[in-house]
N, C-alpha and C positions, 0 to 999 in steps of 0.2 A: 265440565265447567270449572270445578274447583278442586280437582284431585291434587294439584300441586300447591295448595295454599300453604305458605310458610307461617309457622307460629313464632311467638316471641323468642323462643330459644334459638331460632335461626339467626337472630341478630347478634348473638355472641355476648361479650361482656359489655354491659351498659353503664357500668359505674362511672360517674362523673359526666355522662353524656346528657344531651338534651333530646328528649323524645317528644315529637309532635303527635298527639293522640287525637284522632277524630272520634268523639264520643257522641252518643245519642242522648241529649239532655232536653229533648223537646217535650216538656211537661205542660199540662194544662194550668193556667193561672186564672184567678178571679180577683180583680182589684189588687194585683201584684202579689197574691198569696198562692203558693203551690197547692193544688187540690189533690194531686196524685203524684208522689215522688218515685213511682215504680221504676221508671227509666234511669233516674239518678242512682237508685240503689243497685240496679243491674250493672252499672258502669264501675262500681266500686272495686270488685275483685281484681279486675285487670289493672286499674290504677294503683292499687295497693301492691300488686306484684311488681310493677315497674318501679315504684318507690322503694320497695325492699331490695331491688337490684342495684340501688344507688343512683338511679336516673333522676334528673330534674324534668318536670313535666310542663309542656305547653299544650293545653287542651283547647280544642276548637270544636264548636257545636253550633247548631241553629236552634231557633225558637220561633215558631209560627212562620208567617209569610210577609216579611216587612218590605218586599218589593225593591230590594237593592239599595235602601237608604236607611239611615238611623231612625228608629222609632222607639221612644221611651217605653211604650207598653210591651215591646218585645225584648227588652233588655234582659240579659242573663244575670243581673245582679241578685235576684232571689235565689237563683240556681247556685251561684257561687257560695252564698251563705249556707245553703242546705248541703252542698257537696263538702264544704269544710267541716260541717258537723259530723257527717258520715265518715269522713277520713280521719277526723281528729287532728287536723292540721289546717293552717291558714291557706286559703285559696285567694289569690290576688286577681281581681278582674281588671283587665287593661284593654284599651282600644287597639285597633290594628296598627296604628302609627306610634304607639307608646312603647317605651322601654320597660320591661318587667323588673329591671334591676337584678338583684341576686335572689329573687323569690324562688322557693323550691317548687311551688305549684302555681302556675299561671293559667287563668282561664281567659282566653281572648273573647272579646265582646262578640255578640251574635254574628256569625260568619256571613249571614245573609244580609247584613247591613251594607256589604260591599257588592256592587253590581257584577264584579268578576266571578263571584261564586257560582251563580246560576246562568252565566252568559252562554248563549248558543254559539257565539264566536269563539273558536278555539284559542285564538291569540289573546283575547281578553281574559279567558279562563287561565291560560298558561301564565300570563303576567302576574295574576293574583296568586296562583299556586307557587310561583317562584318566591314571592314575598313570604308566604307561609313557610315554605321549605327553608328559607334563609334563617329561620329562628331555631332550627334543630339539626341534629345529626342523623336521626332516624325517624321513621314514621310508623305508627301503629293504628290500624283502622279497627275500632271496636264498636262502630255505629252500624249495626246490622240494619236498623230502620232506615238508613240512608244509602245502602249499597246499590239500590236500583236506580240511583240518580247519577248522571254523568256531570257531577259538579266538581269544582276546583279542589275542594278539601277532601273529596272522596276518590276521585279518579285521577286527576292530573298530578297531585302531590305524590301519589304512590309511584308514579313513574319518574320522580325526581330524586327520591331518597331511598336508601336501603329500607325495605318495607316488610311489614308482617301483619297478619291478622291477629287481633286480640282474642282472648279466650272466649269472650261472649260470641263473637262472630263464628269462631270455630265450632262452638256448641250449637249454634243455630243451624249451621250448614249440616252438621252431623245428624241433627234431628230431622231436617227436611229430606236428607238422603234416605233415612229410614222409611219415610212416608212414601217415597217414590220408587224405591228399588225392590225390596222384598218385605213388605210389611206383614207382620203376623195377622192371620185372619181368624174371624171375620173383621173386615175393615169397614168402618162406618164414618162417613163425613157428614157433619152438621153445618149447614150454612144458613146465615141470617143476614141482617143488614138491610139496607134500603133498596138497592137496585140489582136486578138480574144482570144488567149491562156491566156492572162492576165485577161480577163473578163469572161472566160468560166463558172467558177463556180458561179459567181454572176448572170449571165444570166440564168443559169439553176435554181437557187434558186428564182429569182425574176419574171421570165417570166410568171409562172402560175398565179401570183397575180396582174399583171399589165394589163392595157387596151391597151397601145401602147408602143413599143420599137422602138426608132429612132436611127439608127446606122450611124455614120459618122467617120471621122478620117481614119487613115491607116487601121484600122480593117475592114472597109466597103468593101475593095477590095476582101477579102476572101469570104464575103457574095455574092458579085457580081459574083465572080468565081463560087460559088455554084449555081448561076442561069444560068451558062453556058457562061458567058461573058468572053472575053479576056481582061485582065487588064493591058496589056503591061508590063512595068517595075515597076509597083506599088508594094507596100509591099504585100506579099502573103504568107499565111501559108497553104500549100497543105494538111497537116495532119489535119487541122481543117475544111476542106470543108464539110465533111459529117455532122459534128456537126452543121454547119451553115444551111445545108439543113433541118435538124431536126427543128431548130428554125424557119426557114421560113415556115415550114409546119403548124405552129400554127396560121398563118394568122395575127399575131400581129406585125410583123416586117416591118418597113418602111425603105427603102434604098434610097440613093441619086439617082436622075435621070440624073444629070449632074455633072461633076467634072472639077476642074481647073488642067490642066496638064502642065508639063514642062519636059525638058530633063535632068535637074539637079536641086538640091535644092539650089537656088540662089535668092538673093534679086533683081538682076538686069538682069536676063536672060529673054528670050521670054517666054510667057505663052499663053495658049489658053483654052477656055471652050468648052468641048465636051460632047456629050451624054454619059451616063454611059455604054452604050452598044457599044460604038465606040471609045474606048481608043486606040490611035496609039501604035503599037508594040514597038516603040522606045521612048515612053513617060511614065511618071509616074504621077499618081494622087496625088496631094498635098493639095487639099482642096475640099470641096463640092462646087458646083456651085450655081448661083443665083436661078435657078428653084428649086433646092433642098432646099435652104433656105426657099423659099416660101412654098414648100410642108411641110417642118418641122413646119413652123409657123402655117400652116393650121391644122396639127395634134395636135399642142399644144393648139389651141383655145379651151377655155372652161375647160381646165384642172384645177383640184382643188389640185392636188399633183404632183410635178415634182422633180425628182432626176436626176441631170446631173453630169456625170463624164467623163472627157476626151474631149480635143479640137476636133474641126471638121477638122482641118488642121494644117499646120506648121505656127501657128499664130505669131510666133516670127518674121517672114518675111512678110513685107507688102503685097506682091502679093498673099499670102495664108492666110490672116487674116480675110477676109470678111465673110467666113462661120461661124467661131467661134463668131465673133462680131454679126452677124445677129441672130444666134440662142440664144446667151446669152442675147441679148437685148430683144428678144421676151419672153424669160423666165422671165426676170426682169419686163416686162410690164404686165404680167398676173394679172388681178384683182382678189383679194380674193383667191389666190392660195398659198399653202404652198410650197415654192421653196427651194430646198437644193442643194448646190454645193458641190460635193464630194471631195474637197481638191485637193492636188497635182497640176498638170498642169492646171486644170480648175480654181482653185483659182488664180494661177499666171496669167492666161489669163485675168481674170477680171481686175486685177490691171494693167497689161501691156497695155490693150486696153482702159484703162481709164474709166471703168464703175463704177458707184457708188455702193459700197458694200452694202449699206443700202437698196438697191432695192431688195435684195434677203433675203429670210426668214432665211437662215443659210448658212454660208460658213465654211465647215469643215476644220480643220487643219491637218487631217490625211487621205490622199488618200488611202494608203494600208490598214490601220486599218479600215476605213469605209467599204471598199470592203469586207474585211474578216468578219466583223460583218454581212454584208448583205448576205454573203455566208452561214451564220449560224454557223460559227466556234466559238470555245471557244477562247477568247483572254487572254493570260497568265496574262497580267497586271491587267485586270479586275477581273479575277478569284482570283488572290492573294489578292486584296483589299476586295473581298467578303468573304475571308477566305477559298477559295477552294484550 
């Protein structure tokens, strides 16, 4: 899929040139304030490398889902300010029809403000891609979190300009290859998050090659239902129960043995810890319990490779954060293990819960892209860079 990905060095001398950089700056905002700048920080090394090479930068990125038209709440203005602080240089935010003048670093306004970015029609995408490409001499894709999208700024531009993968993208691909080719064993995968359906394909693709699959989060309740348990008002996907039975039949799946339950998703309501086979009919499971954390830690002991994607509970609320914190801490503490956090909510949880990011081998910037890679899918952004 990506054996021939060219790096920045393949572009040659960039001094005095304009480089269009697709970055992943899709950060969470609350009332216009960035609450987690992890993706912005992850973009900085490649941007600094290009600046040090003498290039002028035209950066394009998305934020949220503005449906192809300008929406002030999805403006990249706060991102431009934070990026400038991290780079120690001025970052000028401009609209797609505006001239940047002689600015050294230009950030184009949210690329999804233009309908051509996500258009299904190839002609519409190509027209917008040509407008983007007209601003630069070269293209660098460093937005791993978007390489699974066949969008103008990800796929089509790469076919119009001399193109390369940024250092972040190359690192992400290197890590995922290690997980799929010959990972050191024992190899343990920890999956959480809301739905089995979101992880179905990755489970099918990974399960034959792993030694243990530990399942928490909302998705565990469909697995528990597959064992014949009543899960009360917990999240349940009845149409996935048979698939869960098939996975359980492999003997590789470990499920929670106790869960934290409540009658509502609330930070201050009453909670209880119950056995996984005794969830009250009027309660919902919102985190794995302490015995489950201990069991998962036992299964992780001695692992040499760990891939974790998805929190164990509603970690944003203190009553339901202990499961995620316990499992994440255990992964971070593993000696001599290659540990990979699969982006998305898992990466956010590490920062929200105050864990040291350096304790993990790699924290991905692309949850969806990571999962699709591990499913064995062709990712359009990578294919375009490889000339496919």
